[in-house]
N, C-alpha and C positions, 0 to 999 in steps of 0.2 A: 193648321193655318199659319201663314207668315206674311210679311209685308208684301212679297211678290204676288201672293194669292189675291190680295186686294187690288194691287196695281194692274195685274193681268186682266182683271175684269173691265178695266177702263181703257185698255190698250186696243190698238187696231187689230182686226182679224188677220190671221196668217194663213195663206193658201200654199200648200206644199205641192211641188211637181211630182212627188212620189206618194203613193197611198198604199199602206199596209193594211191587211186584215188583222185587227187587234183581237186577241182572245178575250172572252167575256168571263166575268166573275173569277178573276185570278188574283193571287197574291204575288207581289213583286218578288218577295223573298223565295218563292218557289222557282224563280228563274235564275237567281244568282245569289250564292251564299256569301255571308259577310266574312268568311274565313279564307276567301280566295287570295292567292298570292300572285302579284304582278311580276312582270319581267323587268329587271333593272334597266334603266336607260343611261348608258354611259358613252362618253366621248373621250378617247385617248386615256382610258382608265379612270376618268373622273365621273363619278355619279352625279347626275343632274338633279340635285336636291336643293331646295331653297335654304338659304343660310340663316334666315330669321323668320319669325312668325308673321311678318308683314309683307314678305317679298314673293308670295306665290304668284301674283299677277306678273311681276317682272320676269320670273322664270318661265311662265307660260309664253310671254312675248319673246323671250330669248329662244326658246325651243321652236316657236313658230318661225322666227327669223332665220334660225340656223338651217331649217329645211332647204332654203334656197340661197343662203349666203355662205359660200365656201370660205370666205375670209374669216367670218365669225367662227365657223367650225374649226378652222385651223388655230385660231387664237385660243379657243377653249381646249383644244387638244394639248396646247403648249402650257397654258397657265391655269386651267380650270375655269369654272363659270363665275366665281365670286366677283371679279372685277367688272365683267360685262353685266352681271345681275345688278350691281350697285348703280351703274350708269343708266341702265334702262329704268330702274326704279325712280331715279331722279327725273328722267324724262317724263315718265307717266304722271308724276306729281306736279311738275312745273307747268304753270298756266292752266291747271285743271279748274280753277275758279276765276277765270278771266285773268286779271293781273296778279292773282294770289296763287300761292302754292298749296296743293292739297296736304292736309296734316299727315305727317308720317305715321301716326298711330292708327290710321284708318286704311292702310293698304293702298290698293290701286282702284280708282273709280272706273266703272264699266265704260263710260264714254271715252275715257283716255285709252283704255285697252282697244276699243273699237277704232279709234284714230290710228293707233299703232298698227293694227292688223290691216287697215285699209292701205297704209303706206307700204307694208310688206307685200300685200297682194299686187299692188300696182307696179312695184319694182319687179315683180315676177311676171308681169305682162297680163294680169287679170284686170278686166274692166269692171271692178266691183267696188262697193262701199260697204263697210261693216256698220251695223246698227245694233245698239244694246236694247234689249226688250225684256220686260219681266215675264216670268213663266209660272204657270200653274199646270204641272204635268198631268194633273188628274182631269183636265178638261179637253174638249175637242181641239181647242186652240193649242193647248200644250202638246197634244199628240201630233198636231201638224208641225209644230216647231221641232219635235224630235225627228220626224221624218225629213224635214228640211235639213237638219244637221247631218243626218245620214247621207243625204244626197250631196251636200256640199263636200263632205269628207271623201265621198266616192269620186268626185271630179278633181280632187287634189287640193281642196281648201281646208286649212285648219279652222277649228271653231272653239273659242274660249267659252267656258261655262262657269258661272258662279253658283256655289252651293251654300247651304245653310241648314238651320234647324226649324223647330216649330215654336209658335208663339206660346204654347203651353209650357215650354221649357224656359221661358223668360224672354223679354224684349231683346236682349243682347244677342240671342240665338236666332231670332226671327228675321234678321237682316242678312244680306250676303256676307259670308264669313271666309270663303275660300275660293280659289280659282283653279280650275283644271283645264286641260286642253284635249279636244277631240283631234286626233292625228289624221292627216290625209291617208286614206286606205281604201282601195277599191274592194268592195265586198258584195257578194251575192246574197249573203244572209243578213238579216236585220240586226247587226251587231256593230259596235263602235270600239275603236282602240283609244282609250282615254289615258292620258299622261297625268299623273298626280305629282306635283312638285314636292309635296310633303314627304312622300316616300321615295321619290325619284324612280318610280316604276310606271309601266304601262300595263293597263288592264283591258281584257276583252270583256265587253259588257253588252248583253242583249238590250235593245232599246226598251223592250217591254218591262224590264226590271227597273227602269228609271222613273216609272210612274206608279202612283198609288203605294208609295213606300211608307213603312212604319219603323224601319230599322236602318242604321247607318250602312253606307255602301263604301267599301275601301277605295274605289275609283273616285269617289267624291271627297276624298280626304277624311273618310269616316264621318261625314255629315249625311243627313238623311234626305234632304230635298234639293232638287234642281230649282234654283230661284231666279236666275237671270241667264240669258244667252246672248252672245255677241255674234249675230248672224250676217253672213255675206249676202248682199243683194246686188243684182245687176245695176250698173250706174245708169240713171235716167238721162236721156239725151235732151 
């Protein structure tokens, strides 16, 4: 159990446009071993790895923006990601608490990541808004969120995910601790391509392995649980 487990019980239901048949009585670790090696994500010879322990969210937004922003990609090819990473990190923190700046020690808040992804999507011509929501992947609601994530990636929309640990490991590990990105990828199988800024790699992950976990997942930055998702939703008229 973690903070998102409690909050997810109070959150609105999620209905996915895609429905998978989930296997019964399975162990997530049977689907994906923790020793898997991802594929390095590089631009112009620069590995897209976060430069500090707090800028995973900034790197996720950078990679999401780079997918449709050729000027940003060219900049990274020339000078590497550090400069753009620092600018995006400052943007994510600025105004996160109304007139106040989000404390640097606490990384990037989910609602600011949602705001940044909404802007990126609309610049790319998508009429969607991103919303941050807590996730308990061991419930029907959580499974619906995983299916929604797969659908969004399949139509070309990136999806940021926050990961963390268990309350039994201490309160500091039971809150969102890391941010990764589901990359846009059309897939006929129930798998996701997940970019982890901690390693600068992209992992192929079956969605079934993201629920009912008891061990760390490399695509989660070696955290155990999916605790928050930043989901695209059609803009209401």
